[in-house]
C-alpha positions as CSV (number, residue, x, y, z in Angstrom):
1,M,0.0,0.0,0.0
2,I,1.4,3.4,-1.0
3,I,0.2,6.4,1.1
4,K,0.0,9.3,-1.3
5,K,-2.4,11.5,0.8
6,A,-3.1,11.6,4.5
7,E,-5.0,14.5,6.1
8,Y,-6.9,15.2,9.3
9,I,-10.7,15.5,8.7
10,I,-12.6,15.9,12.0
11,S,-12.7,15.0,15.7
12,A,-16.0,13.5,16.6
13,V,-17.8,12.6,19.8
14,K,-21.3,12.1,18.3
15,T,-22.5,10.0,15.4
16,E,-23.7,13.0,13.5
17,Q,-20.2,14.4,13.5
18,Y,-18.7,11.3,11.7
19,P,-17.8,11.8,8.0
20,E,-20.4,10.4,5.6
21,P,-20.1,6.6,5.4
22,T,-19.0,6.5,1.8
23,R,-15.6,4.9,2.3
24,P,-14.3,2.1,4.5
25,D,-13.0,2.9,8.0
26,L,-10.0,1.3,9.7
27,A,-9.7,2.1,13.5
28,V,-6.7,2.1,15.8
29,S,-7.2,1.2,19.4
30,G,-5.0,0.8,22.5
31,R,-4.4,2.0,26.0
32,S,-2.5,5.2,26.7
33,N,1.3,5.0,26.3
34,V,1.1,2.0,24.0
35,G,2.5,4.0,21.1
36,K,-0.7,4.5,19.1
37,S,0.1,7.9,17.6
38,S,3.6,6.9,16.8
39,L,2.5,3.9,15.0
40,I,0.0,5.9,13.0
41,N,2.6,8.4,12.0
42,K,5.1,5.7,11.1
43,F,2.5,3.8,9.0
44,L,1.5,6.9,7.1
45,S,5.1,8.2,6.8
46,R,4.1,11.4,8.4
47,K,5.9,12.9,11.4
48,K,3.2,14.7,13.3
49,L,-0.2,13.9,11.7
50,A,-1.4,12.1,14.8
51,K,-0.3,14.1,17.8
52,T,1.8,12.4,20.4
53,A,0.9,13.9,23.7
54,R,3.4,14.1,26.6
55,T,0.5,13.5,29.0
56,P,-1.4,10.2,28.5
57,G,-5.2,10.4,28.1
58,K,-5.2,13.6,26.1
59,T,-6.9,12.1,23.1
60,Q,-10.6,12.4,24.1
61,T,-12.3,12.3,20.7
62,I,-12.6,10.0,17.7
63,N,-10.3,11.4,15.1
64,F,-10.8,10.8,11.4
65,F,-8.1,11.0,8.8
66,N,-8.6,10.9,5.0
67,I,-6.2,8.4,3.4
68,N,-5.7,8.6,-0.4
69,D,-9.3,9.8,-0.8
70,E,-10.2,6.1,-0.5
71,W,-10.6,5.3,3.2
72,Y,-10.6,6.7,6.7
73,L,-8.1,5.9,9.4
74,V,-9.8,6.4,12.7
75,D,-7.7,7.2,15.8
76,L,-9.7,6.2,18.9
77,P,-9.1,7.6,22.4
78,G,-6.4,5.9,24.4
79,Y,-7.8,4.1,27.5
80,G,-6.6,2.8,30.8
81,Y,-4.9,5.9,32.1
82,A,-5.2,6.0,35.9
83,K,-5.4,9.7,36.3
84,V,-8.5,10.1,34.1
85,S,-11.7,10.2,36.1
86,K,-14.1,7.3,36.1
87,Q,-16.8,9.6,34.6
88,T,-14.4,10.4,31.7
89,K,-13.5,6.7,31.2
90,D,-17.2,5.8,31.1
91,Q,-17.8,8.6,28.5
92,W,-15.0,7.3,26.3
93,G,-16.3,3.7,26.6
94,K,-19.8,4.8,25.6
95,M,-18.4,6.9,22.7
96,M,-16.3,4.0,21.3
97,N,-19.1,1.4,21.8
98,T,-21.5,3.7,19.9
99,Y,-18.9,4.0,17.1
100,F,-18.3,0.2,16.9
101,R,-22.0,-0.6,16.8
102,T,-23.2,2.1,14.4
103,R,-20.4,2.7,11.9
104,S,-21.5,0.4,9.0
105,T,-18.3,1.1,7.0
106,L,-15.9,-0.1,9.8
107,K,-13.8,-2.9,8.3
108,G,-11.6,-3.7,11.2
109,V,-9.6,-2.5,14.2
110,L,-5.9,-2.5,14.8
111,Q,-5.7,-3.3,18.5
112,L,-2.3,-2.3,20.1
113,V,-0.7,-3.9,23.1
114,D,2.7,-3.4,24.6
115,I,4.8,-6.6,24.1
116,R,6.6,-6.0,27.3
117,H,3.5,-6.4,29.5
118,P,0.6,-8.8,29.7
119,P,-2.7,-7.4,28.4
120,T,-4.7,-5.4,31.0
121,E,-8.3,-5.9,31.9
122,D,-9.0,-2.9,29.7
123,D,-7.3,-4.6,26.8
124,R,-9.3,-7.8,27.2
125,N,-12.5,-5.8,27.6
126,M,-11.8,-3.9,24.4
127,V,-11.0,-7.1,22.4
128,N,-14.1,-8.8,23.7
129,M,-16.3,-5.8,22.9
130,L,-15.0,-5.9,19.3
131,W,-15.6,-9.7,18.9
132,E,-19.1,-9.4,20.4
133,A,-19.8,-6.7,17.8
134,G,-18.5,-9.0,15.0
135,I,-15.6,-6.6,14.1
136,P,-12.4,-8.1,12.8
137,V,-9.4,-7.4,15.0
138,L,-5.6,-7.5,14.3
139,I,-3.6,-7.6,17.5
140,I,-0.4,-5.6,17.1
141,A,2.4,-5.9,19.7
142,T,4.3,-2.6,19.8
143,K,7.8,-1.7,21.1
144,V,9.2,-5.1,20.1
145,D,12.7,-3.5,19.8
146,K,12.7,-3.5,23.6
147,I,12.7,-7.3,23.6
148,S,15.4,-9.6,22.2
149,K,14.3,-11.6,19.2
150,G,14.8,-14.9,21.1
151,Q,12.4,-13.7,23.8
152,R,9.7,-12.4,21.6
153,P,7.7,-15.6,21.1
154,K,7.4,-16.1,24.8
155,H,6.0,-12.6,25.2
156,L,3.7,-13.0,22.2
157,K,2.4,-16.3,23.6
158,I,1.5,-14.6,26.9
159,I,-0.5,-12.0,25.0
160,A,-2.2,-14.6,22.9
161,D,-3.2,-16.7,25.9
162,S,-4.5,-13.7,27.8
163,L,-6.7,-12.6,24.8
164,N,-7.8,-16.1,23.9
165,L,-6.1,-16.2,20.6
166,E,-5.5,-19.7,19.2
167,D,-2.0,-18.9,18.0
168,W,0.5,-16.2,19.0
169,K,1.6,-16.0,15.4
170,L,-1.7,-14.2,14.7
171,I,-0.1,-11.2,16.5
172,L,1.8,-8.7,14.4
173,P,5.1,-7.6,16.1
174,F,5.8,-3.9,15.4
175,S,8.5,-1.3,16.2
176,I,8.7,2.3,15.0
177,E,12.4,2.2,16.0
178,D,13.8,-0.5,13.8
179,G,10.9,-0.9,11.3
180,T,9.9,-4.4,12.4
181,G,6.4,-5.2,11.0
182,F,6.2,-2.1,8.8
183,E,5.7,-3.9,5.5
184,E,3.6,-6.6,7.1
185,L,1.3,-3.9,8.5
186,H,0.8,-2.3,5.1
187,D,-0.1,-5.7,3.6
188,A,-2.5,-6.4,6.5
189,V,-4.3,-3.1,6.2
190,E,-4.7,-3.5,2.5
191,N,-6.3,-7.0,3.1
192,I,-8.5,-5.7,5.9
193,L,-9.9,-2.9,3.7
194,W,-10.2,-4.7,0.4
195,G,-10.0,-8.4,1.1
196,D,-11.5,-11.2,3.2
197,V,-8.4,-12.6,4.8
198,F,-9.6,-11.7,8.3
199,E,-12.4,-14.3,8.5
200,D,-10.3,-16.6,10.7
201,N,-9.2,-13.9,13.1
202,E,-12.7,-12.4,13.3
203,N,-14.0,-15.5,15.1
204,Q,-11.2,-15.8,17.6
205,G,-12.3,-16.0,21.3
206,K,-16.0,-16.5,20.6
207,E,-16.1,-19.9,22.0
208,E,-15.1,-18.7,25.5
């Protein structure tokens, strides 16, 4: 996939603020500090399109970006930041749940987790919410440069077991520092948007 155009469109909190559903959406989800904005910028080959906040929990809206005049990349609020009030967390949860259940053009979600740590309860809740809504999910393990190559399978297996994935190889390792997973992510995004290769992943965890 070649990114020729990437531009911010709108920040939304209500369905009436979403762009018209004339193109497919691909959303990016993950807890605060997982490297979501950095991954988006790396993927799009833009330095500051998605803003990287010094203080976690700053992204409080659903942000839409126009990609190639063909599809929307959707940056969801980071979750799980302890200093955010419960009321704010509940509002974010309702906002994202509404988006997942009403956006007919949503093709899939890139769900980010930090390879160095087991998934949190918030991570598991997010993945389960997506599966229950019938939305395909690609789990991406970020910051893999922080773990030696020999130790990565062990960490990926911990993530897979926690999220009820059948195989840790379904997880895409990614690093903005050394480029691990960059080409694979582009291929995966193209398949999510225009292909049907996610049928196996879509049904993960539903037997639990």
